[in-house]
N, CA, C and O of each residue as an XYZ file, in Angstrom:
440
protein
N      93.029     89.961     57.097
C      92.534     90.946     57.955
C      91.694     90.166     59.147
O      90.677     89.515     58.910
N      92.267     90.327     60.464
C      91.797     89.511     61.352
C      90.557     90.462     61.897
O      90.561     91.691     61.972
N      89.517     89.567     62.250
C      88.209     90.007     62.672
C      88.530     90.761     64.026
O      89.536     90.470     64.674
N      87.655     91.724     64.426
C      87.894     92.409     65.744
C      87.633     91.544     66.858
O      88.272     91.765     67.887
N      86.751     90.532     66.839
C      86.439     89.632     67.895
C      87.771     88.676     67.908
O      88.135     88.248     69.004
N      88.442     88.359     66.846
C      89.742     87.523     67.233
C      90.681     88.328     67.890
O      91.436     87.778     68.691
N      90.776     89.626     67.679
C      91.674     90.484     68.468
C      91.248     90.616     70.001
O      92.005     90.646     70.971
N      90.129     90.675     69.989
C      89.714     90.576     71.565
C      89.901     89.376     72.289
O      90.083     89.321     73.505
N      89.850     88.407     71.503
C      89.922     86.861     72.194
C      91.400     86.808     72.519
O      91.808     86.332     73.579
N      92.188     87.306     71.588
C      93.735     87.027     71.719
C      94.179     87.875     72.869
O      95.086     87.436     73.576
N      93.555     89.239     73.187
C      93.869     89.972     74.137
C      93.358     89.503     75.562
O      94.033     89.694     76.573
N      92.141     88.886     75.576
C      91.595     88.191     76.802
C      92.422     86.952     77.225
O      92.422     86.567     78.394
N      93.144     86.324     76.224
C      93.635     85.093     76.373
C      95.114     85.271     76.871
O      95.760     84.365     77.398
N      95.628     86.693     76.614
C      97.171     86.827     77.029
C      97.344     86.606     78.186
O      98.197     85.755     78.438
N      96.562     87.322     79.444
C      96.692     86.934     80.741
C      96.707     85.594     81.232
O      97.562     85.155     82.001
N      95.731     84.948     80.767
C      95.777     83.486     80.910
C      96.871     82.622     80.363
O      97.310     81.651     80.978
N      97.295     83.005     79.195
C      98.668     82.563     78.801
C      99.692     82.696     79.873
O     100.455     81.749     80.067
N      99.781     83.747     80.566
C     100.924     84.212     81.341
C     100.574     83.646     82.663
O     101.281     84.016     83.600
N      99.653     82.854     82.900
C      99.330     82.279     84.275
C      98.484     83.262     85.179
O      98.442     83.072     86.394
N      97.865     84.227     84.637
C      97.071     85.257     85.509
C      95.702     84.742     85.383
O      95.119     84.591     84.309
N      95.240     84.493     86.504
C      93.736     84.039     86.522
C      92.848     85.016     86.311
O      93.193     86.196     86.365
N      91.531     84.620     86.032
C      90.375     85.971     85.609
C      90.299     86.404     87.000
O      90.731     85.847     88.009
N      89.581     87.654     86.845
C      89.192     88.414     87.928
C      88.191     87.759     88.748
O      87.200     87.314     88.169
N      88.295     87.629     90.026
C      87.736     86.855     90.871
C      86.247     87.345     90.945
O      86.032     88.532     90.700
N      85.296     86.586     91.236
C      83.756     86.983     91.577
C      83.910     87.867     92.818
O      84.920     87.995     93.510
N      82.682     88.467     92.970
C      82.610     89.312     94.318
C      82.919     88.410     95.455
O      83.889     88.667     96.168
N      82.267     87.505     95.653
C      82.450     86.824     96.882
C      83.724     86.448     97.151
O      84.214     86.711     98.250
N      84.486     85.731     96.107
C      85.775     85.516     96.368
C      86.712     86.658     96.623
O      87.646     86.586     97.422
N      86.449     87.612     95.977
C      87.200     89.141     95.945
C      87.160     89.555     97.537
O      88.202     89.736     98.167
N      85.860     89.689     98.121
C      85.682     89.966     99.334
C      86.518     89.068    100.354
O      87.250     89.581    101.201
N      86.374     87.835    100.227
C      86.978     86.879    101.104
C      88.352     87.017    101.046
O      89.020     87.061    102.079
N      88.939     87.106     99.727
C      90.430     87.473     99.710
C      91.015     88.784    100.321
O      92.087     88.903    100.915
N      90.118     89.708    100.059
C      90.527     90.988    100.914
C      90.558     91.060    102.269
O      91.324     91.745    102.947
N      89.505     90.163    102.725
C      89.251     90.233    104.251
C      90.220     89.520    104.929
O      90.471     89.804    106.101
N      90.878     88.509    104.270
C      91.851     87.711    104.794
C      93.124     88.219    104.709
O      93.956     87.900    105.558
N      93.442     89.086    103.659
C      94.564     90.020    103.632
C      94.477     91.231    104.733
O      95.464     91.591    105.375
N      93.261     91.779    104.866
C      93.234     92.549    105.982
C      93.495     92.093    107.428
O      93.899     92.801    108.351
N      93.148     90.597    107.464
C      93.327     90.040    108.926
C      94.770     89.874    109.090
O      95.172     89.809    110.252
N      95.715     89.786    108.043
C      96.942     89.460    108.181
C      97.622     90.937    108.671
O      98.335     91.083    109.665
N      97.209     92.009    107.699
C      97.881     93.161    108.016
C      96.933     94.284    107.046
O      96.941     94.343    105.817
N      96.210     95.053    107.900
C      95.400     96.115    107.066
C      96.012     96.844    106.127
O      95.299     97.332    105.249
N      97.302     97.056    106.101
C      98.090     97.817    104.998
C      98.252     97.096    103.689
O      98.635     97.630    102.649
N      97.942     95.897    103.830
C      97.881     95.020    102.439
C      96.953     95.328    101.435
O      97.107     95.040    100.248
N      95.869     95.985    101.973
C      94.855     96.408    101.230
C      94.667     97.913    101.173
O      94.407     98.527    102.208
N      94.806     98.626     99.829
C      94.708     99.846     99.806
C      93.134    100.205     99.667
O      92.527    100.084     98.603
N      92.665    100.570    100.627
C      91.053    100.787    100.706
C      90.579    101.729     99.658
O      89.433    101.678     99.213
N      91.526    102.644     99.243
C      90.945    103.525     98.123
C      91.235    102.996     96.642
O      90.885    103.606     95.632
N      91.829    101.946     96.649
C      91.800    101.037     95.324
C      92.276     99.607     95.709
O      93.443     99.251     95.871
N      91.076     98.807     95.831
C      90.953     97.718     96.069
C      91.474     96.507     95.241
O      91.877     95.374     95.506
N      91.287     97.240     94.142
C      91.879     96.305     92.817
C      93.457     96.307     92.738
O      94.041     95.733     91.818
N      94.150     97.010     93.793
C      95.412     96.839     93.712
C      95.958     95.492     94.382
O      96.871     94.798     93.935
N      95.258     95.275     95.480
C      95.528     94.099     95.987
C      95.376     92.804     95.255
O      96.156     91.855     95.172
N      93.932     93.028     94.635
C      93.479     91.770     93.809
C      94.528     91.374     92.399
O      94.649     90.260     91.889
N      95.192     92.620     91.991
C      96.016     92.532     90.715
C      97.362     92.073     91.255
O      98.115     91.485     90.479
N      97.668     92.249     92.290
C      98.953     92.034     92.860
C      98.741     90.452     93.057
O      99.655     89.741     92.639
N      97.658     89.842     93.635
C      97.403     88.566     93.760
C      97.487     87.921     92.524
O      98.320     87.045     92.293
N      96.625     88.334     91.690
C      96.541     87.615     90.330
C      97.998     87.623     89.737
O      98.476     86.597     89.253
N      98.579     88.621     89.779
C     100.160     88.522     89.240
C     101.027     87.575     89.860
O     101.927     87.000     89.249
N     100.740     87.390     91.185
C     101.520     86.521     92.005
C     101.182     85.107     91.609
O     102.014     84.207     91.726
N      99.956     84.903     91.137
C      99.365     83.630     90.579
C     100.648     83.121     89.317
O     101.266     82.057     89.292
N     100.730     84.060     88.547
C     101.670     83.682     87.429
C     103.055     83.206     87.751
O     103.690     82.402     87.068
N     103.519     83.857     89.009
C     104.772     83.403     89.734
C     104.558     81.795     90.221
O     105.377     80.911     89.972
N     103.461     81.620     90.866
C     102.813     80.319     91.463
C     103.056     79.145     90.364
O     103.608     78.065     90.572
N     102.475     79.650     89.071
C     102.438     78.780     88.173
C     103.695     78.338     87.480
O     103.866     77.217     87.000
N     104.595     79.374     87.472
C     105.818     79.301     86.743
C     106.780     78.605     87.685
O     107.580     77.820     87.177
N     106.798     78.795     88.972
C     107.634     78.080     90.118
C     106.804     77.466     91.069
O     106.685     78.020     92.161
N     106.036     76.106     90.774
C     105.253     75.639     91.660
C     105.639     75.005     92.907
O     104.902     74.864     93.883
N     106.790     74.651     92.812
C     107.877     73.807     93.915
C     108.761     74.655     94.680
O     109.416     74.226     95.630
N     108.789     75.825     94.291
C     109.875     76.665     94.825
C     109.478     77.758     96.020
O     109.686     78.967     95.916
N     108.918     77.163     97.079
C     108.225     78.037     98.086
C     109.034     79.160     98.455
O     108.479     80.246     98.621
N     110.362     79.034     98.616
C     111.069     80.146     99.170
C     111.089     81.214     98.078
O     110.960     82.396     98.396
N     111.238     80.866     96.868
C     111.236     81.981     95.835
C     109.954     82.655     95.719
O     109.959     83.865     95.497
N     108.671     81.920     95.863
C     107.386     82.280     95.858
C     107.150     83.438     96.967
O     106.616     84.535     96.801
N     107.676     82.903     98.092
C     107.633     83.787     99.313
C     108.272     85.097     99.088
O     107.762     86.204     99.263
N     109.486     84.810     98.667
C     110.446     86.161     98.362
C     109.584     87.315     97.274
O     109.458     88.531     97.423
N     109.115     86.507     96.258
C     108.464     87.173     95.196
C     107.158     87.999     95.682
O     106.838     89.126     95.301
N     106.405     87.087     96.714
C     105.419     87.868     97.343
C     105.704     88.982     98.294
O     105.013     90.000     98.290
N     106.779     88.798     99.166
C     107.288     89.968     99.756
C     107.387     91.205     98.986
O     106.842     92.255     99.327
N     108.194     91.030     97.796
C     108.587     92.119     97.023
C     107.080     92.652     96.327
O     106.834     93.852     96.211
N     106.355     91.832     95.995
C     105.079     92.380     95.260
C     104.211     93.103     96.123
O     103.728     94.151     95.695
N     103.922     92.694     97.321
C     102.882     93.219     98.162
C     103.813     94.279     99.115
O     104.554     94.012    100.062
N     103.566     95.249     98.651
C     104.115     96.747     99.466
C     103.139     97.500     99.671
O     102.018     97.306     99.200
N     103.517     98.607    100.523
C     102.623     99.761    100.942
C     103.695    100.959    101.338
O     104.893    100.851    101.603
N     103.023    101.904    101.296
C     103.819    103.094    101.624
C     104.801    103.130    102.698
O     105.914    103.632    102.538
N     104.437    102.643    103.710
C     105.331    102.439    104.720
C     105.981    101.112    104.878
O     106.628    100.719    105.850
N     105.691    100.435    103.696
C     106.466     98.946    103.758
C     106.982     98.720    102.460
O     106.553     97.781    101.788
N     108.020     99.626    101.962
C     108.268     99.758    100.582
C     109.185     98.563    100.165
O     109.397     98.343     98.973
N     109.723     97.800    101.147
C     110.630     96.434    101.061
C     109.822     95.199    101.408
O     110.330     94.117    101.702
N     108.355     95.481    101.341
C     107.477     94.300    101.743
C     107.176     94.221    103.195
O     107.509     95.164    103.913
N     106.592     93.207    103.682
C     106.143     93.042    104.908
C     106.911     92.090    105.840
O     106.559     91.841    106.993
N     107.994     91.585    105.229
C     108.806     90.486    105.762
C     108.384     89.115    105.368
O     107.212     88.931    105.039
N     109.280     88.092    105.375
C     108.823     86.868    104.900
C     107.685     86.020    105.569
O     106.997     85.279    104.867
N     107.489     86.118    106.860
C     106.771     85.517    107.508
C     105.021     85.932    106.828
O     104.159     85.149    106.431
N     104.996     87.169    106.895
C     103.798     87.834    106.483
C     103.551     87.380    104.965
O     102.426     87.117    104.540
N     104.564     87.325    104.293
C     104.768     86.989    102.680
C     104.023     85.718    102.633
O     103.020     85.569    101.935
N     104.559     84.753    103.432
C     104.280     83.103    103.379
C     102.741     83.210    103.581
O     102.029     82.454    102.921
N     102.188     84.075    104.429
C     100.801     84.012    104.694
C     100.070     84.743    103.757
O      98.901     84.362    103.693
N     100.314     85.529    103.116
C      99.909     86.238    101.852
C      99.744     85.318    100.757
O      98.704     85.191    100.111
N     100.927     84.615    100.559
C     101.000     83.667     99.529
C      99.929     82.525     99.517
O      99.434     82.158     98.451
N      99.593     81.991    100.673
C      98.601     81.086    101.098
C      97.210     81.566    100.814
O      96.307     80.840    100.398
N      97.098     82.962    101.095
C      95.695     83.395    100.856
C      95.529     83.671     99.242
O      94.411     83.635     98.728
N      96.621     83.927     98.538
C      96.641     84.032     97.143
C      96.024     82.797     96.419
O      95.108     82.784     95.597
N      96.845     81.629     96.992
C      96.806     80.493     96.404
C      95.450     79.962     96.717
O      94.818     79.325     95.873
N      95.015     80.193     97.834
C      93.605     79.732     98.224
C      92.417     80.338     97.574
O      91.495     79.646     97.143
N      92.444     81.802     97.495
C      91.384     82.401     96.608
C      91.626     82.611     95.199
O      90.657     82.361     94.483
N      92.696     83.014     94.613
C      92.675     83.402     93.292
C      93.610     82.152     92.345
O      93.371     82.158     91.137
N      94.359     81.396     92.715
C      94.773     80.330     91.944
C      94.816     79.057     92.618
O      95.904     78.484     92.683
N      93.700     78.482     93.176
C      93.746     77.325     93.834
C      94.260     76.010     93.047
O      94.662     75.003     93.630
N      94.192     76.154     91.654
C      94.358     75.049     91.123
C      95.974     75.021     90.335
O      96.350     74.158     89.542
N      96.661     76.054     90.743
C      98.090     76.065     90.413
C      98.987     75.416     91.250
O     100.189     75.417     90.985
């Protein structure tokens, strides 16, 4: 039988194994969200700030998986960052800027 603490450790390491970084600290989260708002306020759901953070953390897994494929990463970013009035994304120019913010704040070592 596996001890409960081992199960918890395995669960917490699953996101890391998938390339998803840990939750950012409060300062990093605020800076990340501020930069997204500066690009386009619709990127941040003010009623659910974690949505933008989780999308960024998930995008980090793509960055880790395809580090040298900028075109693919921009396309994936465009698909991942959507809003009610931008269900097909915000376009490739915006997605490229969002990707830079994700890399800067959430997964700078990828």
